[in-house]
ZAGUFI-799504 format. One line per field, with one value per residue (C-alpha): residue number from 0; residue in one letter; x, y, z. Coordinates in pm, 1 decimal, decimal comma, always signed. Layout:
<atoms>
n [NUM_...]
res [A_...]
c1 [X_...]
c2 [Y_...]
c3 [Z_...]
</atoms>
This chain:
<atoms>
n [0_1_2_3_4_5_6_7_8_9_10_11_12_13_14_15_16_17_18_19_20_21_22_23_24_25_26_27_28_29_30_31_32_33_34_35_36_37_38_39_40_41_42_43_44_45_46_47_48_49_50_51_52_53_54_55_56_57_58_59_60_61_62_63_64_65_66_67_68_69_70_71_72_73_74_75_76_77_78_79_80_81_82_83_84_85_86_87_88_89_90_91_92_93_94_95_96_97_98_99_100_101_102_103_104_105_106_107_108_109_110_111_112_113_114_115_116_117_118_119_120_121_122_123_124_125_126_127_128_129_130_131_132_133_134_135_136_137_138_139_140_141_142_143_144_145_146_147_148_149_150_151_152_153_154_155_156_157_158_159_160_161_162_163_164_165_166_167_168_169_170_171_172_173_174_175_176_177_178_179_180_181_182_183_184_185_186_187_188_189_190_191_192_193_194_195_196_197_198_199_200_201_202_203_204_205_206_207_208_209_210_211_212_213_214_215_216_217_218_219_220_221_222_223_224_225_226_227_228_229_230_231_232_233_234_235_236_237_238_239_240_241_242_243_244_245_246_247_248_249_250_251_252_253_254_255_256_257_258_259_260_261_262_263_264_265_266_267_268_269_270_271_272_273_274_275_276_277_278_279_280_281_282_283_284_285_286_287_288_289_290_291_292_293_294_295_296_297_298_299_300_301_302_303_304_305_306_307_308_309_310_311_312_313_314_315_316_317_318_319_320_321_322_323]
res [M_R_S_P_T_E_V_A_A_I_R_T_E_G_L_V_R_R_F_G_E_L_T_A_V_D_G_V_D_L_D_V_P_R_G_E_I_Y_G_F_L_G_P_N_G_A_G_K_S_T_T_V_R_M_L_C_T_L_L_A_P_T_G_G_R_A_S_V_A_G_C_D_V_A_A_Q_P_G_D_V_R_L_R_I_G_A_A_L_Q_E_A_A_L_D_P_K_Q_T_G_A_E_L_L_R_L_Q_G_L_L_Y_G_L_P_R_S_A_M_A_R_R_V_A_Q_L_G_E_L_I_D_L_S_D_A_L_D_R_P_V_A_T_Y_S_G_G_M_R_R_R_L_D_L_A_A_A_L_V_H_N_P_E_I_L_F_L_D_E_P_T_T_G_L_D_P_V_S_R_A_S_V_W_T_E_V_R_R_L_N_G_E_L_G_M_T_I_F_L_T_T_Q_Y_L_E_E_A_D_E_L_A_H_R_V_G_I_I_D_R_G_R_I_V_A_E_G_T_P_D_E_L_K_R_T_V_G_S_D_V_I_L_A_R_V_E_G_D_A_A_S_V_C_P_V_V_E_M_V_P_G_V_Q_S_V_D_V_H_G_N_E_L_I_I_A_T_G_S_G_P_A_T_I_S_P_V_A_V_A_L_A_S_C_E_V_T_V_S_E_L_T_L_R_T_P_T_L_D_D_V_F_L_E_L_T_G_T_H_I_E_R_D_E_E_E_T_A_A]
c1 [+8188,5_+8172,5_+7899,9_+8059,7_+7923,7_+8099,9_+8405,2_+8710,0_+8897,6_+9224,4_+9282,6_+9582,1_+9640,1_+9987,8_+10136,4_+10492,0_+10744,4_+11100,0_+11378,6_+11613,3_+11724,1_+11590,5_+11238,0_+11138,9_+10754,9_+10699,3_+10357,4_+10169,5_+9798,1_+9586,6_+9223,9_+9152,3_+8745,4_+8640,3_+8660,8_+8961,1_+9290,8_+9546,8_+9886,6_+10169,6_+10473,5_+10825,6_+11182,3_+11332,4_+11388,5_+11084,9_+10878,1_+10635,9_+10688,9_+10715,6_+10374,8_+10226,9_+10382,3_+10210,2_+9862,3_+9890,8_+9966,2_+10319,8_+10477,4_+10342,3_+10324,1_+10570,6_+10320,4_+9986,2_+9677,6_+9569,7_+9249,7_+9185,4_+8834,8_+8718,4_+8952,5_+9234,9_+9576,5_+9732,9_+9406,7_+9247,5_+9525,5_+9329,6_+9024,6_+9232,4_+9419,2_+9067,2_+8965,1_+9278,2_+9491,5_+9848,7_+10109,9_+10441,5_+10773,5_+10904,6_+10662,6_+10676,1_+10615,8_+10704,8_+10882,6_+10782,8_+10410,6_+10210,5_+10028,0_+9691,3_+9818,9_+9934,7_+9591,2_+9422,2_+9658,1_+9603,0_+9229,6_+9242,3_+9449,2_+9177,6_+8898,5_+8747,7_+8545,0_+8738,6_+8420,5_+8462,7_+8826,1_+8833,1_+8585,4_+8766,1_+9103,6_+8971,2_+8813,7_+9148,0_+9325,5_+9094,5_+9119,3_+9498,8_+9516,3_+9703,4_+9449,7_+9683,8_+9975,2_+9816,8_+9905,1_+10271,6_+10536,5_+10609,3_+10970,6_+10866,0_+10693,5_+10837,3_+10869,5_+10552,8_+10373,4_+10480,8_+10369,8_+10027,7_+10009,5_+10116,7_+9806,6_+9575,6_+9701,7_+9607,6_+9256,4_+9176,4_+8938,6_+8802,6_+8938,1_+8791,8_+9114,4_+9420,3_+9770,1_+10024,2_+10389,6_+10553,5_+10404,8_+10592,6_+10934,9_+11171,0_+10921,4_+10940,7_+10697,4_+10469,9_+10424,2_+10385,5_+10115,1_+9946,0_+9951,7_+9800,5_+9532,2_+9451,1_+9454,9_+9197,4_+8979,8_+8969,3_+8885,3_+8630,5_+8463,1_+8483,3_+8491,6_+8801,3_+8989,3_+9381,2_+9658,1_+9938,9_+10306,6_+10534,9_+10845,1_+10742,0_+10580,2_+10400,1_+10242,9_+10104,1_+9977,1_+9799,3_+9639,1_+9578,6_+9259,5_+9462,9_+9838,4_+10034,3_+10383,3_+10594,7_+10950,1_+11168,9_+10875,0_+10628,3_+10374,7_+10456,4_+10182,3_+9852,7_+9597,9_+9481,2_+9780,1_+9633,9_+9582,3_+9936,7_+10076,1_+9879,6_+10076,7_+10388,8_+10258,4_+10095,4_+10426,8_+10797,1_+11117,8_+11427,1_+11754,2_+12081,0_+12380,6_+12769,4_+12848,1_+12615,7_+12288,8_+12205,9_+12409,6_+12174,1_+11830,6_+11765,4_+11794,9_+11552,5_+11305,5_+11269,6_+11145,3_+10780,4_+10574,6_+10802,5_+10591,7_+10883,1_+11234,4_+11371,3_+11752,9_+11913,5_+12278,3_+12324,8_+11952,6_+11675,1_+11306,1_+11134,6_+10729,9_+10532,7_+10173,1_+10277,5_+10591,0_+10584,4_+10586,2_+10842,9_+11118,5_+11261,7_+11288,9_+11462,3_+11700,9_+11774,5_+11818,3_+12038,4_+12267,4_+12282,7_+12449,8_+12705,7_+12659,0_+12669,1_+12328,7_+12369,5_+12004,5_+11687,7_+11363,2_+10986,0_+10738,0_+10424,3_+10465,1_+10510,5_+10481,9_+10872,6_+10833,3_+10595,7_+10831,0_+11134,8_+10953,9_+10865,5_+11194,4_+11468,9_+11553,8_+11421,0_+11189,6_+11391,5_+11700,7_+11932,9_+11917,7_+11890,9_+11580,5_+11683,7_+11413,4_+11148,8]
c2 [+10600,4_+10251,0_+10092,0_+9921,9_+9571,3_+9597,7_+9390,0_+9557,3_+9439,7_+9439,5_+9493,6_+9432,5_+9502,8_+9526,0_+9316,4_+9220,7_+8998,0_+8928,9_+8761,5_+8664,3_+8977,5_+9205,4_+9338,0_+9396,3_+9495,8_+9656,8_+9688,2_+9784,4_+9881,5_+9894,4_+9943,7_+9920,3_+9944,0_+9764,9_+9944,3_+10151,0_+10177,9_+10213,3_+10295,4_+10167,3_+10413,4_+10363,8_+10317,9_+10014,5_+9806,2_+9977,8_+9647,3_+9708,8_+9370,7_+9177,4_+9304,8_+9226,5_+8869,3_+8835,7_+8940,6_+8711,1_+8424,8_+8376,4_+8458,8_+8400,2_+8701,0_+8701,9_+8884,9_+9064,6_+8988,0_+9040,5_+8964,8_+8996,1_+8989,6_+8867,5_+8578,6_+8559,6_+8507,2_+8266,3_+8059,2_+8064,6_+8084,5_+7891,6_+8111,1_+8411,3_+8289,2_+8218,5_+8561,3_+8758,0_+8798,7_+8892,9_+9037,5_+9024,7_+9183,8_+8859,4_+8748,0_+8369,5_+8333,6_+8038,3_+8162,6_+7875,5_+7897,7_+8137,5_+8389,7_+8207,3_+7875,4_+8051,8_+8201,4_+7881,3_+7701,5_+7961,3_+7944,0_+7542,6_+7572,7_+7784,4_+7546,0_+7738,9_+7483,7_+7394,3_+7504,6_+7874,0_+7909,8_+8040,6_+8300,8_+8410,1_+8413,9_+8643,3_+8868,6_+8886,6_+8964,8_+9271,0_+9398,1_+9418,8_+9493,3_+9169,8_+9012,5_+8997,1_+8862,3_+8599,6_+8314,2_+8407,7_+8275,3_+8467,6_+8468,1_+8715,3_+8949,0_+9285,4_+9397,2_+9588,0_+9304,4_+9054,0_+9273,4_+9309,0_+8939,6_+8872,7_+9109,4_+8904,1_+8572,7_+8739,8_+8851,5_+8503,8_+8418,6_+8736,0_+8818,9_+9038,9_+9204,2_+9259,1_+9299,0_+9483,4_+9480,1_+9743,2_+9678,9_+9918,5_+9872,0_+9872,1_+9962,9_+10244,6_+10541,4_+10424,3_+10078,8_+10268,7_+10439,5_+10131,9_+9957,8_+10275,1_+10267,8_+9915,3_+9959,6_+10259,1_+10034,8_+9753,4_+9976,5_+10210,7_+9944,2_+9645,0_+9788,7_+9587,3_+9677,6_+9735,6_+9706,4_+9887,4_+9893,4_+10162,3_+10377,1_+10606,4_+10911,0_+10995,6_+10654,9_+10680,4_+11031,5_+10938,9_+10640,0_+10609,2_+10706,8_+10684,5_+10642,1_+10486,2_+10584,8_+10335,3_+10358,5_+10103,9_+9891,1_+10127,0_+10358,0_+10711,5_+10894,7_+10802,9_+11010,8_+11108,3_+11234,5_+11606,7_+11563,6_+11445,1_+11731,3_+11978,9_+11898,0_+12030,8_+12366,4_+12513,1_+12600,1_+12466,8_+12662,5_+12457,6_+12607,0_+12425,3_+12604,7_+12540,1_+12417,5_+12347,0_+12501,2_+12510,4_+12842,8_+13025,7_+12859,4_+13133,6_+13403,3_+13217,2_+13155,7_+13531,2_+13611,3_+13726,3_+13446,9_+13149,6_+12912,5_+12645,5_+12560,9_+12200,6_+12151,9_+11848,5_+11889,9_+12165,4_+12178,2_+12395,6_+12293,1_+12607,1_+12576,8_+12901,8_+13006,5_+13209,4_+13073,3_+13363,7_+13624,3_+13459,2_+13315,4_+13659,0_+13769,2_+13436,3_+13504,2_+13845,3_+13683,6_+13393,0_+13670,9_+13886,8_+13561,8_+13558,3_+13190,3_+13047,3_+12931,6_+12638,5_+12600,8_+12795,8_+12656,9_+12689,6_+12416,8_+12262,6_+12007,1_+11650,4_+11321,5_+11305,7_+11636,3_+11465,6_+11161,8_+11409,5_+11584,3_+11278,3_+11088,1_+11339,9_+11151,2_+11132,0_+10842,8_+10778,2_+10689,1_+10399,4_+10106,7_+9747,7_+9615,3_+9365,4_+9105,1_+9322,5]
c3 [+13382,1_+13428,0_+13632,6_+13943,8_+13853,5_+13496,0_+13452,7_+13334,6_+13032,9_+13235,5_+13603,5_+13809,9_+14176,9_+14304,0_+14025,1_+14052,4_+13877,1_+13977,0_+13823,0_+14092,9_+14236,8_+13983,8_+14006,4_+13654,3_+13742,8_+14096,2_+14214,6_+13905,1_+13914,8_+13615,1_+13527,2_+13163,7_+13058,5_+12755,7_+12448,6_+12538,7_+12355,9_+12646,2_+12569,6_+12809,8_+12753,8_+12876,7_+12781,7_+12701,9_+13047,0_+13205,6_+13254,2_+12958,8_+12795,8_+13124,0_+13217,4_+12879,0_+12923,4_+13254,7_+13108,5_+12827,0_+13075,1_+12935,8_+13266,5_+13612,9_+13858,7_+14156,4_+14344,5_+14329,9_+14128,3_+13747,8_+13558,5_+13200,1_+13043,8_+13382,2_+13413,1_+13652,8_+13481,4_+13716,8_+13807,3_+13479,1_+13190,7_+12954,5_+12982,0_+12933,8_+12609,6_+12457,7_+12493,8_+12390,7_+12075,5_+12121,7_+11872,3_+12064,4_+11962,6_+11779,8_+11535,1_+11525,5_+11135,8_+10941,5_+10633,1_+10405,4_+10485,8_+10274,9_+10461,2_+10408,2_+10550,5_+10873,0_+10924,7_+10851,8_+11100,9_+11376,9_+11331,0_+11352,7_+11690,7_+11834,5_+11725,6_+11435,4_+11198,5_+10881,9_+10685,3_+10804,4_+10773,7_+10394,6_+10454,7_+10784,5_+10592,5_+10322,4_+10602,3_+10759,9_+10443,5_+10357,2_+10715,5_+10709,7_+10319,7_+10250,7_+10023,9_+9720,4_+9931,2_+10128,3_+9875,7_+9868,3_+10121,2_+10416,7_+10319,6_+10046,4_+10288,3_+10382,2_+10765,3_+10763,3_+10570,3_+10839,4_+11130,6_+10957,1_+10915,5_+11283,3_+11363,7_+11154,7_+11312,8_+11665,3_+11530,7_+11374,0_+11671,1_+11713,0_+12054,6_+12307,5_+12388,9_+12181,5_+12312,9_+12091,9_+12220,2_+12049,2_+11698,2_+11495,9_+11624,2_+11320,5_+11061,0_+10824,5_+10827,9_+10571,6_+10729,1_+11075,4_+10949,7_+10813,5_+11140,9_+11317,0_+11056,9_+11148,2_+11513,6_+11506,6_+11280,4_+11502,8_+11796,2_+11608,5_+11408,0_+11630,9_+11970,6_+12041,1_+12355,0_+12270,7_+12524,5_+12335,6_+12451,5_+12293,2_+12315,5_+12077,1_+12204,3_+11882,2_+11872,0_+12219,2_+12142,1_+11827,6_+11921,5_+12293,3_+12478,1_+12807,2_+12861,2_+13156,1_+13180,9_+13337,9_+13456,8_+13644,1_+13688,8_+13839,4_+13691,3_+13743,2_+13570,7_+13409,3_+13209,8_+12852,1_+12664,2_+12673,4_+13052,7_+13089,5_+12889,7_+13078,0_+13392,4_+13238,3_+13133,5_+12817,6_+12652,2_+12680,1_+12618,7_+12596,0_+12656,8_+12619,5_+12762,8_+12763,7_+13114,3_+13419,0_+13366,9_+13724,1_+13789,3_+13550,7_+13696,0_+13963,4_+13695,9_+13452,5_+13726,3_+13787,9_+13438,9_+13409,8_+13272,8_+13379,4_+13563,5_+13643,5_+13554,1_+13572,5_+13510,8_+13370,5_+13316,9_+13075,0_+12983,3_+13115,0_+13075,8_+13098,5_+13162,7_+13045,9_+12994,7_+12695,8_+12512,4_+12236,1_+12487,5_+12723,0_+12510,4_+12444,6_+12797,5_+12863,6_+12617,2_+12776,6_+13103,3_+12973,2_+12799,5_+13130,5_+13272,0_+13015,6_+12926,4_+12578,1_+12462,0_+12217,6_+12155,4_+12256,1_+12124,0_+12191,2_+12144,0_+12294,5_+12560,7_+12451,9_+12671,1_+12689,1_+12890,4_+13113,5_+13155,2_+13191,7_+13494,9_+13684,8_+13644,4_+13553,0_+13222,3_+12859,8_+12771,7_+12472,4_+12639,9_+12515,1_+12757,9_+12708,5_+12808,7_+13076,3_+13140,0_+13047,2]
</atoms>
């Protein structure tokens, strides 16, 4: 447990951001200790990116307070920027520059001495596995290579805290795995605090020490991935039926071993302590109701199950992220 006198890497109290009549971030409280990978998980439009922009001093809060590396984001934005690195969704890379030129420019903007730049660029090239490509124009880079170069640019001044806003969106599985490796290495070898926003359940599960789930601007759950998944149950049976599933819910709830049943349209989410022993009685119960079952599957809980239980919808819904 952190000492009461130790400064948190990131702390917010009632953080709010409004855009006209829209409240994109609605009273968010965060307390991220140093050295943690904190996963900020939510669907498009939930307020993830708006929160990150405020923490990176790119947006001013409408209400509440936030401090990053012990500096107030509103009163000390310059001090915050010197202590953080940020790789946001839109990588601002000049396609005509080489990777090395871009990193040198970034270093000079942060005040690194010219005499140290060659060594720092070489170190970063090795760190992100781009050493062989640094002398090539960025225009020749693949999407995954550009993402890793953007990550290197965020690291050029050895920041205390790294913000990664959906760093693997649009990447192929191999490139995504490469970014995951770099994130783990930065945290494990350098002890860097990493604030990672994502809408990928597997990404949060794989990387984050703790996860905060945000929906419609509010944090609806927080904990380690395992802690959050245990709130759903040890196993989950998913049943999809033709028609309204609510009519068969009372029958399924009576099946021995069933802990709870959540109904969402034609879908039953059944929590149970022993899935293998319960799935057959559930199938029998559904058959007795004379409904057509289109799907009946058994799996362990996911973070999407947590989100579904809390909000009544899946985290991977298709929504346009409005001002978030």
